[in-house]
N, C-alpha and C positions, 0 to 999 in steps of 0.2 A: 624773782627773777626779773620776771616781765615786765613789770614796773619801774625796776632800775634800768631796762634798756630803753622804753618807752623816756625819764628820763633824761640819758645820755641822748639820743637822736634829737630830745627837745632843745636841749642845749648847743648841742651841733648846730642847729638850725637858726638860733638865736645868733651864735657867734659871727656865722657868713653873715648871717643880714645887718650887723652891726660891722663888718668887713666892708661887706658893700657900701650902706652911709658914710663911711669915715673915706673911702674912695670917692663917692660920688662929691663930699664937702671939697676934700680937697682938687679934683677934677676943677670945681668950680673957683676956687678959688686961685687956677690959675689961669683960666680961659673960661670966663663966664658967658661967653657969646656959643660955648660949644653946645652948652644944655639948659634950655630957659627952664623947660618942662622936666617932672619925673617921668618916671613908666606908672603905665596903671596897673602891673602885676612883675612879680619878681619870679621866675626858674625854680623850679621842686624836685625833688630827687623821682626816680621814675618808681611807681609803683609796684608791690611784688606778685606776683601770678599766684594762682592757685597753687596748693603740692600737688606733685604727682610723682604716681607712687611707679619706682623704678622695683620694685621685687615687692609679689603677693603673697600673703602666706597660700598653699597647696594643702591639697588633702591627703590628708594622712592615717596611717591605722598603728593602732595602740598593740606592742607586741609582747605579749604574758605581759610582766608588769613594769617595761620600761617606759617611761614618759615620751612625749615626742615632746620636738622642738616646731614652734611656729615662728616665722620671722619675716615682719616686712621692711621698708626702705622707699622715704620718699624727700623727695625735691621738689623748691623749698619746703624744707618743716620745722615751724619752731617747737612744736609740740609732738608726740604721737605715741597714741594708743589701741589697745585691744580691747574689743569687747565683744563677749562667748555668751552666747543663748540669750542677750537682748539687756547683757548687763556686763558694767566696768569692768574691767580686770585690777585689783588692786596695784597702786603704782608702786609699792615694794616689790612686784612677781615679775618687775619687768626689769629689761636690761638693755640700757639705754647708748649706742655711741655715737658719735658728731663728728663729724667731716666737713670739710670742706673742696667744692670742686676747683679741680683746677683750671677750667675751661670753661665754666660759665661764672665760678666767683660764689656762687649758691652754694649754702648751708645744707649737706646732707646728713638726715638723722637716719640712723637702724634700728628696730628695736624689738627683741626675743623676748619669748614667754613659753614654757612647759606646762602641757598637760597632761596629767596624771590618769589613770585608767582609775581612780577616786574618782576623779571630778565629773568624767564621762559617764560613769555608774552612776554618780547622782542623782541625775536628768535622767526622770519615769516620762513615760507616754513611748507614742510613736516615732518623733522627731527625733532625728540624727541632732548629735551633737555639734555646735559649730561657733569659728570665731574670725572677727572680722579689724581689720585695722583702719583707724581714723588720725587723719593727718588733718593740721594746723599752721596756717601761715596767717600773714595780717590781710591778705585778699578774703579767707575762709577756711572750707574744710572740706575735703575727702577724703571718702568711703571706698575701702579696694573691695575685693570679691569677696565671698564667705568658703571658705576650707570647711570641711565636714573632717571632723574625726572621730572614727568609729575602732572600735574595739576588735581586734582582727583574730581567727579563731579557724577550725577547718576541722569539722567530726571527723570520727574516726569508720563509721559502717558508712558503705557506700550504702547508696539505693539499691543499686542494681549491675551484679560482677559477670563478668562474661561465663559464659559455660562453654564446657570442652565438649567438642564435635565431631563425627566424625562424615565426612562428605565423600562423595564421589569427585574421579579428576573434572577439570571443569569445571564445575557449579559455582554458583555465589553464594558467600558465605556472609554471613550477618553476627559480625559477635557487639552485643551491646553494652552499653557501660554506664552508669548514673553514678557522679561524684560525690562525695560528702557534703552535707550543707559546708559552708564556709562563708568566712568576709578577709577579704574581697573573695570574689567567684573563683577555685579553685581552676587550674587550666587541665588540661590532660593531656597526656602522653600515653602511645601505646609502646611495650617493647616485644619485640619477639626476638627469643631465646637470650635476653636481658638488649638488646641493641632495641635504639630508637630507630621506629619507622618512619621514614621520610615519603610519603606520597611524592613529594619532588622527583625524587630521586628511584623510584617503584611505581610507574604507574599504575600498577594490577592492585595496589592501595585506596583507599578512599576515607579519608576522616569526613565523617557529617558534622553537620553546627550541633546535633544532639551530643556529638561524642562518640559516635557508635563506629566501630571499624567493619567497614568492607573491601570485603576478597571480590575480585569482578570473577576473574577465573581462576579457580584451585590449582596449584597446579603442586609436585609432588615435593617441592624445595618450601614449599608453604607448611609442612608439616613440621610445627612446633609447639614451644611452649608460647602462650600470650598476656604479656597482665597488662593493665591498666594501671597508670600511676596520678594520683591527683597530685597537686602543690600548689600552695599561694607562698606568702610572705611569712608565713606561723611555722606550718609544718608541711612532710610529703606522707600521704599514703598512697599504699600498695593494695589491689585487688587479690584475690586470691586468682592464681595461674589457672588458666583456659589452656586444654591440651586439642589440639587442634589434628587430626590426624585424614591425611586424603590417602582415599581407598581407588585402588584400582580394581573394575572388576575383569574379569579373564573375557578373552573373547577367542571364539576358535578361528585357527589357521582356515587357508582353504584345504578342500580333498585331494587326497593324491589322486595319481590316476587308479582305475581298476587292475589289481595283480592278473596273473593270465593261473586259466582255469588250473585249480590243482589236480583235477582226473586229466590223466592222456587219452583215456578213454572212457565216455558214459559222462553219470553225472555229478558233478562236484562244488564248489565254494569260490569265488571271486572278494576280494576284499582289500576295501579302501581304507584308511588313517585321516586324523585331521590332529591335533594340538592346540592345547588352549594357552598358546602364546599368538595370540594379536589383539591386544597384547596379553602378554601375562600377570596375572593378581598378585597383587603386591596391600603392605600395612591393610592385612585382611577382607582385602576387595573378594567376593564370593565366585567359588570355581564359575568352568561354563558347563552348565546345562545341557543336556542327553552326552550323547552315546562317544565315544573318541573313535571310532569303529564302525563301518557297515558292511555286514556280508550279504552277498544273493547269490542263488545257486546261478548253477551256467552248468552245460551240457556240449562237452568235445566230443563229435563224431570219431568214431572208433571206423577205422581203416578199413575195407573189406578188400578180399583177394578174387579177383576174375573167375570165371569158371566157364570151362564149354559146353555150347549144348550138345543135343544127340545128333549125330551124322546124320546129315540128307540123305533122300534116298538118290541112288547110282545114275548117272546120266547116262542116256542113249548112247547108243557104243556110236562112234566116232572114226573119221574116215583113216585115223591113225592106227584102228584097232586097239583105242583105250577107249575106257568111260570114268567119271569123275564125281567125288561127294564133296561135301564140303558142311564146316560148323562155325559157329559165333562163340564168341567169347560173352554172351549175353545170361551166362546163368551162375552167378550172378555177376552184371559186369561191376568192372573195379570199381571201389568210391574212396575219397577220401584220403587217397594215398596211397591203397593198395595195391598189390602186384597184379600185373596184366596176366592173362595164361598164357602159360610156355606150350610149346608142341606147333605143328602145322595147321593152317584154317583150312588147306586141300587135301583131297587124293587121290590118288589115281592107280589104275591097271588095265592090265590087257584083258580086252572082253571077246575073245576069238577064240581062246584056247586051243592056238596053234596055227589055226588059218588063216590066217592076217595075209600070208602071200599069194595064197590060191584066189581071195578074191580080192587082190590089187592086180592081178594078170588080166583076169573077166572084165575089171572096170578101166583099162587100158584098152583092150577090146574092143570096148564097144567107143570109146572115144574116137576110136581110129574111122569112123564113118562118119559120115558129112549130113546135115540136116536134107530133107525133101526142100524142092526149090522155092515152091510157094509159101511154108512156112516163114522164114524170114519176115518177108515183107509184109505179111499179116501183123505179125509180134510190133515189129516197129508203126504198124500205122495203130495202130490201140494204144500205145504209149503216146505219142501224140495227141489223140483224142483226147486221155484223160488228163494229160498239161492243160488242155483248152479250156475243159468243163472246170477245170481247177482257178482258174483265171477268171471267169465268168462269176466263177460263183464268190470271188473275193469281191469282185467289182460291185455286185449287189448290196451284200453286206456294208460296204464305203457307203455307198447311197445313201442307204436306209440310215445306217447312223448318222451322216451328215446334214439329212432331214430332222432327224428327232433331235439331236442338236440347236439347231437353227429354233427348231418351235420353242423350246425349253429355254432359249433367252431371247426369242422377244416376248416369253411369257413375264419370265422374272427376272428383267434386267434390273439393277442398277446405276446409280449417274457413278460414276467409277473417280469424278473428283469428289465427292460426297463421302464416297469409302473412304479413297484416300486420306481427306482430311479429318472424318472420323476414328482413322483408325480401327476398321471394323471390320468381318466378311460379312455378307450379305446374304440375307436367306428370306423368299417368301415378301423381298422388297417389291410393293407391287404403288407407282402413281395414282391418284385421284383420276377419277373420270374429267374430262371437262365439262361433260354436260349437266355436272352433278349441281344442283339449286343448293344445297346446304355443306359448302367446304369448312375445314376442321378449321373451331374459333380455336382460336389464341389461348384462350383462358380456361380451356377442357380442360376436364381431367386425363390423367394419362393411357392412351390404348393397354390394357391388360391383356388383350388377346389375342396380341402383336408377339411373333417367334420371335422368341431369344436369340441373336447372333452370337457368334463364337468371340466373345470380346474381348481384350486382356489389357487394355490402355487404361488411360485416366478415365475418371468418373466426368460425363460431359449431363446437360441439360435433360429431362424428362420430356417437358413441353416447349414448343418453338416460344417464341419470338415474333411481336407483332408482326416487323417487317421483314422474316424468316418464309422461306418455301414449307406450301402445307403438308410435304410429304412428312409421312409419320417415321421416327426415328428408331431402328428396329431398339429394342431394350435388351439389356446386358445380361451378364453372368454377375454384374456386380455384387457386391452382399446390399448394397443400396436396396436392392428389388428383391432383397426376401422377405421381407415383412408387406410389400403392396398389396397380398390379394387378402390378407387381414383388413387393412385398409376402412376406414368408418368415414365415408365423405359426405359431408352436408352439404344440401343443396338446399338454398336461401331461397326464399320465393320475394322478388320484388315491392310485388301490391302489398305483405307487410308490412314495409317499413316505412320510417318515415322521411318524406317526397317533398320537394315543390318544383314543378313547373317553372318557367320562364315563359313570359307571353312571349309568341312567335314573332311580337317585332323587336325582341330586343336582339344583341349583336354581344356575344363572347367572344370578342376581339382580346390583344393581350393590351391595348390603348385604354379598353372599358374593363379595369380590374375593381374599381371605386362603387362602379353599380353592383358589385355584389354585396356589397355592406346595407344597401337597400331595402336587400331581398329579405324578409320575416320568413317566420315561420308560425304556424298553427299551434293553437292549445293540441290537437289528438299529436302531435308530431314532436312534442318535449319529451325527456327523457327524464325518467321519475328521478333524475340524481336532482335536477333542478328546482327542486322541491325541498328535498330532504339533507340536502350539502351545502352549509352556508358557504356564501360566498363573500366573504368578509377582505376589503384592502388590502393588497399586498399581497393576498394569497391565494387570486384566481385571478382569469383572465376566460375571453372569449371571444371567436369570431364566426362569421357566417363565411363559411367554403365551402366551392363546388369543387367542379373537375379540376381544375387551375390549382388546388392543393395552396396547402403555406405551412406557416407557424407559428405556432401559439410557447410566448415566454413569458413566466412571472419572474419580473426583475430582481436581480439581486440575493438570486433563490437557488442559483443552478439549475433550474427545472421546465423544460420544455416540451415540445412534441411539434415532430415533422410529420405533415401529409403532404406527401409526394408527390407527385401531375397527378393522374388517373387511378387517384387511389376511391375518390368517389366516383360514382356512376354519372357517366354526363347527362345533361340537364339534373342531375337532382342537387340538390344544397340543404347543409345540414349547419345550424347553430350550437356549433363544436365548443366545448369549454376544459379549464385545465386547472387542480384545484387542488391545493397542499392540506389536507385534514390535519385540525389540527388535534394537538396529542390529548386532551380532554374530551374531545368530541367522536373518538374511535377508539375502540377494541383494537389492540397491537397484535402484528402477525406470528411474536416471539412466542416461545410455549420452550420448559426446561430448560436449558444448556444453553439454548439461543438469544440472539441480540439483535434488535435493530439496529441497520445501521444506515440506510438512507429513511429521509421524509414519505408519511403512504400519500399517495397519488392518487385521483381520481380523477380519467378523462372520458370525454364522450362524446354525444350520445353511446350510451352501450349499446349491443345487438346489432349496431347499422352495417348496412355490406361493408364490405372493403374489400377493391378488387386486388389490392396488393398489399407490404405490408405497413405499420408507422413508424416510426423510431420514438421514443417514451426514454430522455433522458435525466437519470438520478443521481443526484450528489451521495456518497457514501462516503464513511469513518474507516474504513478499514485501512489497517496498513499492510500493505502487497508486495516491497520492496525487499521481503528477505529472499535467500538462496532457495529454503524448501518450501512449500505450499502449508499455511498453517490454518488456511479456512476453506471449512467447507460451505459455502453462500448456496443459496437455497431466494428463486425470487417466489413471492405467495401472491395470489388474486384474494380478493371477498367477495366472496357468495354474495345472491340478494338476502338470504337470510343470517346475514355479517360472520360467520365462520370464513375462515381461513384455510384455503387448499395452495400447494404445492403445482408452481407450473412445472419448473423445471431447477436442476443440480446441477449447477457450472463445471463442465465434464462429464457429466452423465447422460446430455443428449440421448438423443431414438429419433427416428422417422415420424413418430407419434407426441415429440414433444414440439407443441404450438408454439414457442417461442424460440428466439437466439439472442444471449445476453453477451454484447460485447465488453470486456470488463477495464475499466483505465483505472490509473492510479489515485486517482480524486474520482472518478463516475464511472454511471454505468449507461449504456446506451442498449433499450431492447426490442428487438424488433419483433411486433406483435402482429394478428389481426383481428385481433377482437380486443375493445376499449373495456376500461371497469377499474376496479381500485387496487393499486398493486406496491410492493414492499417488497424491500433486498432484505433478508437475514442472512445470518450465520452463525461458526460454532466454532469453536476450536478441531483441530485436523492435528489428534496427535503424530510426535510424540510431543511436539513442542507446542507450548502456546501461545493464540496468536494474541493481537494488540489493536487495539482501537484507538486513532487518532482523534483525540480529544486539543479544547482548547481552553487556556483559562484567562478570562477577563475581571480586573480589577477597577470598580466603583466607588466612587462616594459621592457624598453629597453635594451639591453645585454650591459655587464660593459666592456671597460672603458667608461662611456659621454663625450666627447669633447666639447659639447656644452651647455651653459646656461640655455636652454630649458629643460624639463624633462618629462616626460609626464607618466602616470600609469592609466592602459587598465581594465575595469572590464567585466567579460563575465557573460550574465546571460544565462544556457544553461541547457536545459533539464540533467534531470539524468540519464542517458543513456552513456554507453561504447563509442556508436557512435556519438555521440551531444560531450561529451570529447574530442574523440579523432579526429573531425573537428578543433574543435579552436584551437589545439597542432600542428595541419599541416599549418594551416591557421598563427600562431603565429610564428612557424619555419620561413616559409616565408617573415615573416615581420622582422624577426631577433631581437622576443622579447624572453624574457623566463620567468620562473613561479615562483613566487617569494615566493609563500606560495601552501601547500593542498588545495585543493578547498573545500567550505566549502557549506553544504544542508542547503536548506533553502524551507520551505512548503508554495508555494503559492495559497491562497485561492480565490476560486470565487468569490471574494465581489465587483469588481468592481472599487475596488481601488488599484492605482498606487505604481508602485513600484520606492522607495527615493532613492537618491544615494547619500550622503554630505561627506565632509574630514572635519576633525580637530585635534586639536593641533599641527598646524605647527609652527615650530622654526621661527617666523617673523623676528628675526635678518638676520637669514639667508639664506630662503626659501621666496617666494612668489606667491601667488596659481591668475591664469589668471582666474581663474569663477567668474566673476560678479554678481552671483546667489550665494544662500546659499546652494539650493543643484541643482539636476537633477534629471530627474522623464521620468521612461520607462511607456507608456501608457500600462493600463492595456489590454485592445483588442489583440495589441501587443505582448504579452510575451502569454496570454490566447491561442490563436486562433494557434499561433506557427506557422503562416506563415512567420517571418523572424526570416531567421538563417544567423548567429548568432549575439545576442542582443548585444552591450557595450554599457560602457560610461566609458569618458576619461577624467581625471584631469590634466590640463595641469598646471604646476609649473616652476618656474624660478628662482635658485640661483644667488644669491648677488656677488660671485667671481666662479671661476674653481677651487680654493681654498678648495672650501666650496664638502665634499664628504661624508656626514654622511647625511642621514635623515632618521627623527622618525613622524609620523604622526600616524593618525588612520582614518580608513575610514568604515563609517555605512551604513549599505543598508539592507534596512528592508520596507514588506509591508507597508502603511497608514493602520491605524487600524489592524496592523497583526505583524507576528512573521518580527526577523530581526537576523542580523549578524555583527559581527566586526574583521575588519581587524587591527592589532596591528603589524604593519609594522616596523620595525628596520633594514637597508638594507644601506648600502657601496655600491654608486653608480662608485666606480671606482674599486672595485674589481668584477673577473671575475666570476661569478657561474656559477656552472656545470651544462647542462640543465638538468630540473627537469620534469621527464615524469612517474608519478605515474598512473600504471594501476587501472583503478577503479576497482569494483564489477562488476562481470559479464562477463569483458574482459581477463578472461586467454587465453592465446594464446595455442591454436590447430592447428594441422594441417588446412591448406588451406584444403583439400579433402581426403581421405579415402574410398578405397575400397574393398570391399569383407568382408570376415569376421572380418577385422583386423577393423573395423568400427565398430563394436559390444562390449558391456561388456559381456552379454552374450552367452555361447557359442550355436551350432543351436543344438546339441542332446539333453541339457537344458531345450534351449525352445519347442522345438518336446515334450518331458517326461510332462512339466509341462501343456503344451496345451492339453495333453491324458489324463492327470488327473482331468484338472478344465471345459475344453467345454460343456463334458455332464453334464446335469440340476440334482443337488442335492437333495433329498424331503427334507434335511435336511439344504438347501440351504449353504453347503458348498461346492462352485465351484466357476466360475467366478466371480461369484456377490461380493462373500463375499474378495475376493481378490480386487476387485476395493476399496470395502471400504475401507479395509487396508492401500489401498495405497493412498485413499482421490480422487481417480477419478470418485468417485460415482454420481455427479452433475446431469446427466443425462443419467441413463443405458440403456437408448430404443437404441442408435447409437449405444451402443456397441452390443445391443442384434440381431441387424441387421444384422453382419459380419458372415461370415463365422465362422469362427472362433474370438469369442471374446475376449479369452486369450491372443492371440497372436497380436490384437491391444491394449492389456492394457499393455502388454510388451513392447512393441515400444515405447509406449506410456511414459513410466519408464524409456527407454533408454535415450529419448530424455530428461527428465527431471533430466539425472543421467549424462548427457554428460560429464561431470568436474567432478565428485565423484562418476564414476561408480562405487564403491566396491556391492558386492553384497550384504553386510549387510542387510540393509533396505527390499531388495527380500526374502531376507532368514527367516527377523525376522515375516515381514507378512506371509510366510505361515506356521511357526513357531505356529504362533496364532490359524491359520486354522486347525491344526492337521494336514497336510497332512506331516509326517513322513515320507515315501516315497520316497518325492520327493526332501526331506533333505539329504535323503541320497544320492541319484542323483545328486546333488549338492555338497556336500563334496567329494564324488569321483571323477566325471569329472569336478569340477569349483575348483576357489580358493575364496572358499566365509571365 
């Protein structure tokens, strides 16, 4: 057929050529002058293009014994044939149809073939059965894509079926389902009482990529029969039905009020009840434990009627010729509602036995005789003298009392303004003598011999600041001072500490801060840590500091040490250091169920004398935004022998606690007066499990990849800047590159492992070397924090070096917990730039700052704030209100024992705002306190 067409085309070409020649001869005979020369070439028909496939064969599945049809269509095409597994299909097995495209006028050819189950089964080996179209035209041939033909099937038995359970209300539920093996892979639906579950309609349901059903919080309406249904083009399989029962355990209602005593008089009983209805037990839930009623004894006072005492003796006979006697209702007196005595309290009768009339007559006769003349004057003179004597005695007593009061006031008087300000009553309050050569030093321990006043107001400082009056403040009856008599106060000898004196001709002004760096330390003054602890680049920093203080910071780790001004004694200098200990070179502070939440940090030199607390900042990975406290956090320190000791537990501080810990969401700040090695650990606080914040980082080899093998590494690290920096440094040494930004993951204290799996690998070009379906990192390895850094590797192999694109999905989740998915689409031949995102808290700060330049708050403003707020105020508008405004009021007794509580609060504020230390937050707190005079100072002296 092809030869016939070629002969036909050749004949048409010769005919056209003859016509052209004949026309030319005719034109020459008519007008020979118009064309004297023949053309070099003659026009030809346009070349036919390569075939283009309008329809390519698609993948198909043979269901049972029914063959599948493969079809392809191409234009222009003189012939189309199928090629299966590298062999041509017999021409008789093709069904060919030919048509003409009305628009282009090209021939369109369409071919069908049928592939049976027998043909596919005859292929032995691991390769799939495939077919491909090949189309011809006069310009050449074109091949279509390969279409794979597979035998569809679906096994009967599920690899794992859901199991029925009984769960409590609001509990998280996991129903697992692994569908039977099949081709194509079976799709899974979940049925709840034969109704399909749609997670988009009910957010309480979640279906994982592994086909598990998660009920986030079990409700009573979730009590039902659950079935896992697997289906593909072959069949549909149903798992066994799992019955889920959501039960409600009973809870007691509130107690009723106590009933009245059942006995009206004497000993009886009182009763109160409660019911198991809050909530009532449902679906087999446990009934409330404990008695439904309580009974206590009671005593009702019996009424006592009053009784008369015996009559008293008769009185003397009166002028009325009568005498009387009395009695009282006191034998016993009426009590508890008893009746009062009945009858009269007094009784009288005639005492003259009939002689009363004669006695009266005699008395009248006596009264008619006047007094002697001199007797009246003597009586009146005696009365006047007695009156004058009484007046003199009263005046003498008054003078004596006045003098005694004046002497008392001069000896024990207090400053009324101080008493009003401090809101306490003075007692034995005496100012120091002006000629005392040794006034009270502001840093001396509190005077425990002072008499306590009757103070009932808020707590105030036990010691005075530098600028305060040297008077003693009377100690209060606050619980703060109860443990003070048993306190052990350590006295340090300055001669035993390492110190360095500056030459006498050197000046220590603010303008010569840089001169401190030139001052060295002698060999005998260096701390032992400088020899035993490794100071690796990026994990340590040091500086020579003096009385002006400074700040040490390890960049991109979130670790810093703030040394306030005045911490180091005047005239002494120390080479101070800050080191992050590597995990493989130190023992960890955790034990039992505890977990390490921060890097282990050493600061020193240890044993040095500090006049005020320093602030150590540590990042941590504890999740703290839950409504109930899930963590029990403990600060630990390492002794010289290497053992770990507890310093304090957050929320359980006492006056003997040597530190104060300010906790924030991503870091903590420790106020301490003893340098050393510290770390933060924690453990779950029942009933809720605690969560650690983790980061998942995905790394791959740096492009271009010249091998068929390709690996993906996923690190599981603490969500702290230091941990992420450690992994970046490690991968940089291995030649790895970060593919995506790290993803957060909450790891719950639930004893479940971390599961990692890879999905959706393009099997035509890639193959996974992992034999299991997933990898797991044990729970304890992550929770203890003892192995750093933890990672899993997924080893892949590509089909050829020409494959450059990799698309897959990596799922990381805690079993029965939260998870993350990496959607990966990368070109392994394209060189990616180093990707080193700076995590939160990793702001790049200078390694060390010396002197006033290390502090955001100028010293002049600091002194005026301390002078305004250190003194106690009756209205409470002092340092205590500043602590509440700044959120530092968890344990005020720590600040109260410091010479200047406000100064320590400002040091803590400096540490908490080292990256964004604008004065707005501090100014806002002072404005809310009504300290307008301090605000004026901040506005004029600072850059608020």
